[in-house]
A tleap script that builds the chain and sets N, CA, C and O, in Angstrom:
source leaprc.protein.ff14SB
mol = sequence {
  NMET LYS GLN ASN ASP LEU ILE HIE VAL GLU
  LYS LEU CYS GLU HIE TYR LYS ILE GLU LEU
  ASN PHE ILE ASP ALA LEU LEU SER ASN GLY
  LEU ILE GLU ILE GLN ILE ILE GLU GLN VAL
  LYS PHE ILE HIE GLN ASP THR ILE GLY GLU
  LEU GLU LYS MET ILE ARG LEU HIE ASN GLU
  LEU ASN VAL ASN ALA GLU GLY ILE ASP VAL
  ILE LEU ASN LEU LEU GLU LYS GLU MET LYS
  LEU ARG GLU GLU VAL ILE ARG LEU LYS ASN
  LYS LEU ARG LEU TYR GLU ASN CASP
}
set mol.1.N position { 0.849 -1.176 0.000 }
set mol.1.CA position { 0.000 0.000 0.000 }
set mol.1.C position { 0.894 1.239 0.000 }
set mol.1.O position { 1.843 1.345 0.777 }
set mol.2.N position { 0.573 2.141 -0.865 }
set mol.2.CA position { 1.368 3.360 -0.972 }
set mol.2.C position { 1.026 4.322 0.156 }
set mol.2.O position { -0.118 4.399 0.604 }
set mol.3.N position { 2.024 5.043 0.596 }
set mol.3.CA position { 1.785 6.034 1.645 }
set mol.3.C position { 1.004 7.219 1.086 }
set mol.3.O position { 0.407 7.980 1.848 }
set mol.4.N position { 1.003 7.384 -0.248 }
set mol.4.CA position { 0.218 8.454 -0.875 }
set mol.4.C position { -1.278 8.234 -0.676 }
set mol.4.O position { -2.055 9.189 -0.662 }
set mol.5.N position { -1.680 6.967 -0.521 }
set mol.5.CA position { -3.086 6.621 -0.359 }
set mol.5.C position { -3.572 6.799 1.074 }
set mol.5.O position { -4.751 6.586 1.358 }
set mol.6.N position { -2.683 7.185 1.971 }
set mol.6.CA position { -3.027 7.312 3.385 }
set mol.6.C position { -3.232 8.770 3.758 }
set mol.6.O position { -2.557 9.663 3.246 }
set mol.7.N position { -4.176 8.991 4.659 }
set mol.7.CA position { -4.486 10.344 5.129 }
set mol.7.C position { -4.216 10.403 6.620 }
set mol.7.O position { -4.649 9.535 7.378 }
set mol.8.N position { -3.506 11.421 7.025 }
set mol.8.CA position { -3.158 11.634 8.436 }
set mol.8.C position { -4.447 11.850 9.237 }
set mol.8.O position { -5.249 12.723 8.905 }
set mol.9.N position { -4.640 11.063 10.279 }
set mol.9.CA position { -5.887 11.088 11.047 }
set mol.9.C position { -6.106 12.442 11.715 }
set mol.9.O position { -7.234 12.933 11.747 }
set mol.10.N position { -5.068 13.041 12.239 }
set mol.10.CA position { -5.238 14.336 12.910 }
set mol.10.C position { -5.683 15.418 11.930 }
set mol.10.O position { -6.510 16.260 12.277 }
set mol.11.N position { -5.146 15.404 10.716 }
set mol.11.CA position { -5.571 16.374 9.703 }
set mol.11.C position { -7.016 16.104 9.280 }
set mol.11.O position { -7.785 17.025 9.006 }
set mol.12.N position { -7.357 14.831 9.235 }
set mol.12.CA position { -8.731 14.447 8.911 }
set mol.12.C position { -9.691 14.983 9.969 }
set mol.12.O position { -10.760 15.497 9.642 }
set mol.13.N position { -9.308 14.861 11.229 }
set mol.13.CA position { -10.135 15.368 12.328 }
set mol.13.C position { -10.301 16.883 12.239 }
set mol.13.O position { -11.385 17.413 12.482 }
set mol.14.N position { -9.227 17.565 11.894 }
set mol.14.CA position { -9.298 19.025 11.733 }
set mol.14.C position { -10.241 19.383 10.589 }
set mol.14.O position { -11.058 20.297 10.712 }
set mol.15.N position { -10.126 18.663 9.480 }
set mol.15.CA position { -10.937 18.964 8.303 }
set mol.15.C position { -12.426 18.765 8.579 }
set mol.15.O position { -13.246 19.605 8.210 }
set mol.16.N position { -12.773 17.656 9.227 }
set mol.16.CA position { -14.172 17.338 9.490 }
set mol.16.C position { -14.668 17.868 10.832 }
set mol.16.O position { -15.828 17.677 11.195 }
set mol.17.N position { -13.784 18.531 11.559 }
set mol.17.CA position { -14.122 19.115 12.865 }
set mol.17.C position { -14.696 18.058 13.819 }
set mol.17.O position { -15.752 18.243 14.423 }
set mol.18.N position { -13.966 16.954 13.928 }
set mol.18.CA position { -14.336 15.887 14.857 }
set mol.18.C position { -13.174 15.665 15.816 }
set mol.18.O position { -12.034 16.041 15.541 }
set mol.19.N position { -13.490 15.049 16.938 }
set mol.19.CA position { -12.458 14.791 17.932 }
set mol.19.C position { -11.769 13.462 17.634 }
set mol.19.O position { -12.360 12.548 17.060 }
set mol.20.N position { -10.529 13.384 18.032 }
set mol.20.CA position { -9.746 12.178 17.820 }
set mol.20.C position { -10.348 10.986 18.570 }
set mol.20.O position { -10.236 9.848 18.114 }
set mol.21.N position { -10.982 11.239 19.708 }
set mol.21.CA position { -11.575 10.125 20.461 }
set mol.21.C position { -12.756 9.488 19.709 }
set mol.21.O position { -13.066 8.320 19.939 }
set mol.22.N position { -13.415 10.238 18.817 }
set mol.22.CA position { -14.467 9.651 17.985 }
set mol.22.C position { -13.852 8.636 17.024 }
set mol.22.O position { -14.403 7.552 16.828 }
set mol.23.N position { -12.722 8.980 16.430 }
set mol.23.CA position { -12.009 8.063 15.541 }
set mol.23.C position { -11.565 6.827 16.327 }
set mol.23.O position { -11.671 5.701 15.843 }
set mol.24.N position { -11.068 7.053 17.543 }
set mol.24.CA position { -10.651 5.936 18.395 }
set mol.24.C position { -11.835 5.032 18.733 }
set mol.24.O position { -11.681 3.811 18.784 }
set mol.25.N position { -13.015 5.613 18.964 }
set mol.25.CA position { -14.212 4.822 19.263 }
set mol.25.C position { -14.621 3.991 18.043 }
set mol.25.O position { -15.002 2.828 18.182 }
set mol.26.N position { -14.541 4.584 16.857 }
set mol.26.CA position { -14.849 3.839 15.636 }
set mol.26.C position { -13.866 2.688 15.456 }
set mol.26.O position { -14.246 1.587 15.057 }
set mol.27.N position { -12.622 2.951 15.750 }
set mol.27.CA position { -11.585 1.922 15.653 }
set mol.27.C position { -11.839 0.792 16.649 }
set mol.27.O position { -11.739 -0.381 16.291 }
set mol.28.N position { -12.161 1.128 17.871 }
set mol.28.CA position { -12.374 0.104 18.897 }
set mol.28.C position { -13.623 -0.729 18.616 }
set mol.28.O position { -13.722 -1.864 19.082 }
set mol.29.N position { -14.578 -0.182 17.859 }
set mol.29.CA position { -15.775 -0.934 17.468 }
set mol.29.C position { -15.577 -1.679 16.148 }
set mol.29.O position { -16.498 -2.332 15.658 }
set mol.30.N position { -14.397 -1.583 15.584 }
set mol.30.CA position { -14.091 -2.293 14.348 }
set mol.30.C position { -14.726 -1.688 13.114 }
set mol.30.O position { -14.878 -2.368 12.099 }
set mol.31.N position { -15.100 -0.416 13.187 }
set mol.31.CA position { -15.771 0.232 12.058 }
set mol.31.C position { -14.804 0.812 11.039 }
set mol.31.O position { -15.157 1.003 9.875 }
set mol.32.N position { -13.595 1.089 11.476 }
set mol.32.CA position { -12.570 1.606 10.570 }
set mol.32.C position { -11.257 0.895 10.869 }
set mol.32.O position { -11.084 0.292 11.929 }
set mol.33.N position { -10.345 0.978 9.919 }
set mol.33.CA position { -9.000 0.455 10.105 }
set mol.33.C position { -8.026 1.622 10.046 }
set mol.33.O position { -8.140 2.508 9.199 }
set mol.34.N position { -7.085 1.602 10.946 }
set mol.34.CA position { -6.068 2.645 10.995 }
set mol.34.C position { -4.708 1.990 10.873 }
set mol.34.O position { -4.456 0.930 11.447 }
set mol.35.N position { -3.847 2.629 10.126 }
set mol.35.CA position { -2.474 2.153 10.020 }
set mol.35.C position { -1.582 3.124 10.779 }
set mol.35.O position { -1.749 4.341 10.702 }
set mol.36.N position { -0.642 2.562 11.507 }
set mol.36.CA position { 0.287 3.387 12.277 }
set mol.36.C position { 1.660 3.253 11.643 }
set mol.36.O position { 2.216 2.161 11.534 }
set mol.37.N position { 2.186 4.387 11.230 }
set mol.37.CA position { 3.523 4.441 10.639 }
set mol.37.C position { 4.323 5.454 11.434 }
set mol.37.O position { 3.988 6.637 11.490 }
set mol.38.N position { 5.390 4.961 12.050 }
set mol.38.CA position { 6.261 5.800 12.878 }
set mol.38.C position { 5.444 6.562 13.920 }
set mol.38.O position { 5.620 7.768 14.096 }
set mol.39.N position { 4.561 5.858 14.603 }
set mol.39.CA position { 3.719 6.367 15.685 }
set mol.39.C position { 2.742 7.451 15.246 }
set mol.39.O position { 2.268 8.236 16.067 }
set mol.40.N position { 2.442 7.491 13.957 }
set mol.40.CA position { 1.464 8.440 13.417 }
set mol.40.C position { 0.323 7.618 12.820 }
set mol.40.O position { 0.561 6.667 12.075 }
set mol.41.N position { -0.926 7.990 13.152 }
set mol.41.CA position { -2.102 7.256 12.680 }
set mol.41.C position { -2.534 7.767 11.311 }
set mol.41.O position { -2.607 8.971 11.063 }
set mol.42.N position { -2.818 6.805 10.428 }
set mol.42.CA position { -3.289 7.109 9.083 }
set mol.42.C position { -4.515 6.254 8.776 }
set mol.42.O position { -4.704 5.175 9.336 }
set mol.43.N position { -5.334 6.770 7.873 }
set mol.43.CA position { -6.485 6.012 7.375 }
set mol.43.C position { -6.392 6.001 5.852 }
set mol.43.O position { -5.961 6.979 5.242 }
set mol.44.N position { -6.797 4.895 5.247 }
set mol.44.CA position { -6.702 4.778 3.788 }
set mol.44.C position { -7.772 5.639 3.133 }
set mol.44.O position { -8.902 5.722 3.614 }
set mol.45.N position { -7.403 6.274 2.034 }
set mol.45.CA position { -8.321 7.208 1.360 }
set mol.45.C position { -9.568 6.519 0.808 }
set mol.45.O position { -10.594 7.176 0.631 }
set mol.46.N position { -9.509 5.224 0.534 }
set mol.46.CA position { -10.672 4.512 0.000 }
set mol.46.C position { -11.792 4.380 1.029 }
set mol.46.O position { -12.933 4.098 0.660 }
set mol.47.N position { -11.488 4.577 2.305 }
set mol.47.CA position { -12.498 4.433 3.353 }
set mol.47.C position { -13.140 5.766 3.743 }
set mol.47.O position { -13.981 5.810 4.641 }
set mol.48.N position { -12.753 6.831 3.086 }
set mol.48.CA position { -13.249 8.160 3.445 }
set mol.48.C position { -14.758 8.269 3.243 }
set mol.48.O position { -15.440 8.877 4.068 }
set mol.49.N position { -15.287 7.703 2.182 }
set mol.49.CA position { -16.732 7.772 1.926 }
set mol.49.C position { -17.531 7.156 3.056 }
set mol.49.O position { -18.515 7.736 3.515 }
set mol.50.N position { -17.112 5.984 3.507 }
set mol.50.CA position { -17.797 5.310 4.606 }
set mol.50.C position { -17.610 6.093 5.905 }
set mol.50.O position { -18.531 6.195 6.714 }
set mol.51.N position { -16.409 6.644 6.096 }
set mol.51.CA position { -16.152 7.452 7.289 }
set mol.51.C position { -17.026 8.702 7.306 }
set mol.51.O position { -17.527 9.094 8.360 }
set mol.52.N position { -17.210 9.328 6.151 }
set mol.52.CA position { -18.076 10.509 6.077 }
set mol.52.C position { -19.512 10.165 6.475 }
set mol.52.O position { -20.185 10.964 7.126 }
set mol.53.N position { -19.977 8.985 6.088 }
set mol.53.CA position { -21.316 8.539 6.469 }
set mol.53.C position { -21.404 8.422 7.998 }
set mol.53.O position { -22.395 8.828 8.604 }
set mol.54.N position { -20.360 7.864 8.604 }
set mol.54.CA position { -20.341 7.716 10.058 }
set mol.54.C position { -20.287 9.074 10.762 }
set mol.54.O position { -20.921 9.272 11.799 }
set mol.55.N position { -19.533 9.991 10.192 }
set mol.55.CA position { -19.431 11.337 10.767 }
set mol.55.C position { -20.785 12.034 10.700 }
set mol.55.O position { -21.184 12.699 11.656 }
set mol.56.N position { -21.501 11.889 9.576 }
set mol.56.CA position { -22.829 12.499 9.457 }
set mol.56.C position { -23.798 11.912 10.473 }
set mol.56.O position { -24.569 12.644 11.093 }
set mol.57.N position { -23.763 10.597 10.646 }
set mol.57.CA position { -24.631 9.973 11.651 }
set mol.57.C position { -24.320 10.517 13.039 }
set mol.57.O position { -25.222 10.768 13.838 }
set mol.58.N position { -23.043 10.694 13.310 }
set mol.58.CA position { -22.619 11.194 14.620 }
set mol.58.C position { -23.015 12.660 14.814 }
set mol.58.O position { -23.570 13.024 15.850 }
set mol.59.N position { -22.734 13.484 13.831 }
set mol.59.CA position { -22.970 14.928 13.968 }
set mol.59.C position { -24.440 15.312 13.826 }
set mol.59.O position { -24.962 16.088 14.627 }
set mol.60.N position { -25.102 14.773 12.814 }
set mol.60.CA position { -26.462 15.201 12.525 }
set mol.60.C position { -27.504 14.511 13.402 }
set mol.60.O position { -28.529 15.105 13.734 }
set mol.61.N position { -27.243 13.260 13.777 }
set mol.61.CA position { -28.215 12.514 14.561 }
set mol.61.C position { -27.740 12.220 15.982 }
set mol.61.O position { -28.449 11.600 16.775 }
set mol.62.N position { -26.529 12.677 16.285 }
set mol.62.CA position { -25.958 12.492 17.625 }
set mol.62.C position { -25.887 11.015 18.014 }
set mol.62.O position { -26.216 10.639 19.139 }
set mol.63.N position { -25.449 10.182 17.059 }
set mol.63.CA position { -25.333 8.739 17.283 }
set mol.63.C position { -23.901 8.427 17.689 }
set mol.63.O position { -22.952 8.916 17.076 }
set mol.64.N position { -23.749 7.602 18.735 }
set mol.64.CA position { -22.399 7.232 19.165 }
set mol.64.C position { -21.875 6.076 18.304 }
set mol.64.O position { -22.577 5.564 17.433 }
set mol.65.N position { -20.635 5.682 18.567 }
set mol.65.CA position { -19.988 4.651 17.745 }
set mol.65.C position { -20.733 3.329 17.790 }
set mol.65.O position { -20.836 2.647 16.771 }
set mol.66.N position { -21.252 2.956 18.950 }
set mol.66.CA position { -21.999 1.708 19.062 }
set mol.66.C position { -23.282 1.770 18.236 }
set mol.66.O position { -23.651 0.797 17.579 }
set mol.67.N position { -23.949 2.906 18.272 }
set mol.67.CA position { -25.156 3.097 17.475 }
set mol.67.C position { -24.862 3.074 15.988 }
set mol.67.O position { -25.640 2.534 15.202 }
set mol.68.N position { -23.745 3.655 15.606 }
set mol.68.CA position { -23.332 3.649 14.201 }
set mol.68.C position { -23.115 2.217 13.744 }
set mol.68.O position { -23.505 1.849 12.636 }
set mol.69.N position { -22.494 1.411 14.591 }
set mol.69.CA position { -22.263 0.003 14.270 }
set mol.69.C position { -23.588 -0.707 14.013 }
set mol.69.O position { -23.714 -1.455 13.043 }
set mol.70.N position { -24.568 -0.479 14.868 }
set mol.70.CA position { -25.885 -1.094 14.715 }
set mol.70.C position { -26.539 -0.627 13.420 }
set mol.70.O position { -27.075 -1.442 12.669 }
set mol.71.N position { -26.500 0.663 13.157 }
set mol.71.CA position { -27.126 1.224 11.948 }
set mol.71.C position { -26.495 0.643 10.693 }
set mol.71.O position { -27.205 0.245 9.769 }
set mol.72.N position { -25.164 0.589 10.651 }
set mol.72.CA position { -24.486 0.062 9.472 }
set mol.72.C position { -24.790 -1.420 9.268 }
set mol.72.O position { -24.936 -1.873 8.132 }
set mol.73.N position { -24.886 -2.176 10.358 }
set mol.73.CA position { -25.249 -3.591 10.241 }
set mol.73.C position { -26.665 -3.750 9.706 }
set mol.73.O position { -26.917 -4.611 8.864 }
set mol.74.N position { -27.590 -2.926 10.189 }
set mol.74.CA position { -28.971 -2.988 9.696 }
set mol.74.C position { -29.056 -2.598 8.221 }
set mol.74.O position { -29.800 -3.211 7.455 }
set mol.75.N position { -28.293 -1.580 7.826 }
set mol.75.CA position { -28.288 -1.177 6.416 }
set mol.75.C position { -27.722 -2.277 5.523 }
set mol.75.O position { -28.200 -2.491 4.409 }
set mol.76.N position { -26.711 -2.963 6.015 }
set mol.76.CA position { -26.132 -4.069 5.248 }
set mol.76.C position { -27.135 -5.214 5.109 }
set mol.76.O position { -27.266 -5.802 4.035 }
set mol.77.N position { -27.841 -5.527 6.195 }
set mol.77.CA position { -28.855 -6.576 6.136 }
set mol.77.C position { -29.985 -6.192 5.187 }
set mol.77.O position { -30.493 -7.029 4.441 }
set mol.78.N position { -30.375 -4.913 5.224 }
set mol.78.CA position { -31.430 -4.448 4.322 }
set mol.78.C position { -31.002 -4.614 2.869 }
set mol.78.O position { -31.796 -5.043 2.032 }
set mol.79.N position { -29.758 -4.278 2.571 }
set mol.79.CA position { -29.254 -4.395 1.201 }
set mol.79.C position { -29.264 -5.862 0.756 }
set mol.79.O position { -29.636 -6.165 -0.377 }
set mol.80.N position { -28.865 -6.752 1.632 }
set mol.80.CA position { -28.876 -8.186 1.295 }
set mol.80.C position { -30.303 -8.669 1.060 }
set mol.80.O position { -30.549 -9.458 0.147 }
set mol.81.N position { -31.247 -8.199 1.881 }
set mol.81.CA position { -32.647 -8.588 1.692 }
set mol.81.C position { -33.196 -8.052 0.378 }
set mol.81.O position { -33.946 -8.745 -0.309 }
set mol.82.N position { -32.832 -6.838 0.027 }
set mol.82.CA position { -33.266 -6.273 -1.258 }
set mol.82.C position { -32.737 -7.108 -2.422 }
set mol.82.O position { -33.456 -7.399 -3.378 }
set mol.83.N position { -31.454 -7.487 -2.317 }
set mol.83.CA position { -30.864 -8.304 -3.375 }
set mol.83.C position { -31.563 -9.652 -3.478 }
set mol.83.O position { -31.773 -10.165 -4.577 }
set mol.84.N position { -31.923 -10.227 -2.332 }
set mol.84.CA position { -32.621 -11.504 -2.328 }
set mol.84.C position { -34.012 -11.368 -2.939 }
set mol.84.O position { -34.447 -12.242 -3.689 }
set mol.85.N position { -34.711 -10.286 -2.627 }
set mol.85.CA position { -36.039 -10.050 -3.211 }
set mol.85.C position { -35.924 -9.929 -4.723 }
set mol.85.O position { -36.736 -10.500 -5.451 }
set mol.86.N position { -34.936 -9.200 -5.203 }
set mol.86.CA position { -34.746 -9.059 -6.656 }
set mol.86.C position { -34.462 -10.415 -7.288 }
set mol.86.O position { -35.013 -10.748 -8.337 }
set mol.87.N position { -33.595 -11.197 -6.640 }
set mol.87.CA position { -33.260 -12.526 -7.149 }
set mol.87.C position { -34.508 -13.411 -7.192 }
set mol.87.O position { -34.735 -14.121 -8.172 }
set mol.88.N position { -35.311 -13.368 -6.137 }
set mol.88.CA position { -36.519 -14.189 -6.089 }
set mol.88.C position { -37.563 -13.722 -7.109 }
set mol.88.O position { -38.256 -14.548 -7.703 }
set mol.89.N position { -37.681 -12.415 -7.314 }
set mol.89.CA position { -38.607 -11.901 -8.333 }
set mol.89.C position { -38.190 -12.367 -9.721 }
set mol.89.O position { -39.031 -12.748 -10.534 }
set mol.90.N position { -36.896 -12.335 -9.986 }
set mol.90.CA position { -36.389 -12.800 -11.280 }
set mol.90.C position { -36.673 -14.287 -11.470 }
set mol.90.O position { -37.035 -14.724 -12.562 }
set mol.91.N position { -36.505 -15.052 -10.407 }
set mol.91.CA position { -36.779 -16.480 -10.464 }
set mol.91.C position { -38.272 -16.730 -10.703 }
set mol.91.O position { -38.654 -17.605 -11.481 }
set mol.92.N position { -39.097 -15.948 -10.024 }
set mol.92.CA position { -40.544 -16.082 -10.185 }
set mol.92.C position { -40.964 -15.738 -11.610 }
set mol.92.O position { -41.816 -16.419 -12.180 }
set mol.93.N position { -40.384 -14.700 -12.188 }
set mol.93.CA position { -40.700 -14.319 -13.572 }
set mol.93.C position { -40.361 -15.454 -14.530 }
set mol.93.O position { -41.068 -15.690 -15.510 }
set mol.94.N position { -39.274 -16.151 -14.233 }
set mol.94.CA position { -38.870 -17.268 -15.064 }
set mol.94.C position { -39.953 -18.346 -15.080 }
set mol.94.O position { -40.252 -18.908 -16.133 }
set mol.95.N position { -40.541 -18.636 -13.919 }
set mol.95.CA position { -41.589 -19.647 -13.832 }
set mol.95.C position { -42.922 -19.144 -14.386 }
set mol.95.O position { -43.716 -19.929 -14.903 }
set mol.96.N position { -43.167 -17.836 -14.278 }
set mol.96.CA position { -44.419 -17.276 -14.798 }
set mol.96.C position { -44.441 -17.292 -16.312 }
set mol.96.O position { -45.512 -17.413 -16.907 }
set mol.97.N position { -43.301 -17.174 -16.941 }
set mol.97.CA position { -43.224 -17.138 -18.398 }
set mol.97.C position { -43.398 -18.506 -19.032 }
set mol.97.O position { -43.592 -18.602 -20.244 }
set mol.98.N position { -43.331 -19.558 -18.244 }
set mol.98.CA position { -43.492 -20.915 -18.794 }
set mol.98.C position { -44.918 -21.233 -19.110 }
set mol.98.O position { -45.216 -22.332 -19.578 }
savepdb mol mol.pdb
quit
C-alpha cells in the first residue's frame, strides 16, 4: 500500500471538525481500520466515503460509535434482503413465463 493513499488522522479530524476520540471509538468498534507508521495514525483514502457517512450519523443525529455500528449492520442486512427479493422476483418471472 502506498503512503500516498493514506491520510493523516489528525488532519482528517481538523478537516471534518471531529475529535480524535471519535475516531478511536470507531476503531475500537471495528468500524474503521487505521495504520500506524512511525507512531502516526493514518487512514486509507478509500475508506473516506464510509467514514463521512459515520461522521454524518454522529454529527447530525448524535449517534455514538456503538449506534453507528448497529445502523451500518442494519443497512447491510437491508441491502442483502433487497438483493434476495430481486433474485426471487427474477426467479418467479422465469416460472411465470413458462
